[in-house]
Steps between C-alpha positions, in 0.01 A plus 500: 500500500785514751664195343508680164662804666760275664582341164533844338717623788723194473537546124594862548763401752634227269529747213665755730747234622576410140573869436749506789288637789682381816195516725295294254779244480518480879122457512519208253771334705305542826180383333634187337772378739259321743303300241810414296682390815203282607496335159878446504511357849221255415674395180856482636421391859800690637473846648845627403474380142148651476633837616781487244270397217240762597765768482625366167145489366426858599827618344393326180159667521653845540751447220236375264214738570532624145392152385178495706189491284242730658219285351588221742478494879822614660479236774477227236815630334681523836403146600622373164839653571493358856415155368792510256737614777385211720549251218851636446576456871363144506714411196806655669435290811478184294831574329666566832361186655608287208142444387377403846268714704685517832312769686512514880207341676273739686460356848226747587423646838562323829224279644414768761435757226271276293131575492249310295477782251876536464536124460246494215671798336838326525359177354338694218824688427695172499246345268524804270879465505475144360327622185701553184558872431252507208220400737622697800522826301139487375366423849705779656389754240135393524449435871760720665538792258135487388566528128231396257549217248556751216758692705686178583488395134648835401765495774614147414445538124270196492157436347220553752393135462848388604480722808160360592625145448816560708298649785264202495787249494699697756206495742476121463874458558485736797206308644693174461817644655309657787304179559815286503655732759188478715528123534879490532 
């Protein structure tokens, strides 16, 4: 029953924010900044760009609250906007790099700082980074942001079968990339 109350409370705050309530708008920003930032940093792989895109995304959310359909989950709508903002940033990077993806290489922590757990997390992150954005985004939304297939489908404007297929294929590609890095 508490979950229902939380959903009702969130909807009330969204509607209040849409009507210009400053405290409700601040609440929405505080509530959605961390998950949107996590999504952006995993998609863009650069902290500074992720901060900029997160801010841009939340500005878009606030400007377009009047377009939000209360019959859909708000988080799904927000992640759809975040996804589009990340795609825009990735396209901008490609244009600036002349079509080549010339991102700086993450050297990771020094050997003294490495633990077995951190090493596995780094290898997994690197393997995730090798995936094309269409596979990376579904894995991030499913495994890191804990969205359901239907929510991902709504956020990305894809059929649910396509989402399921991409997650399946992305897991295989991630397994291959992670396995290759283990033996290298």
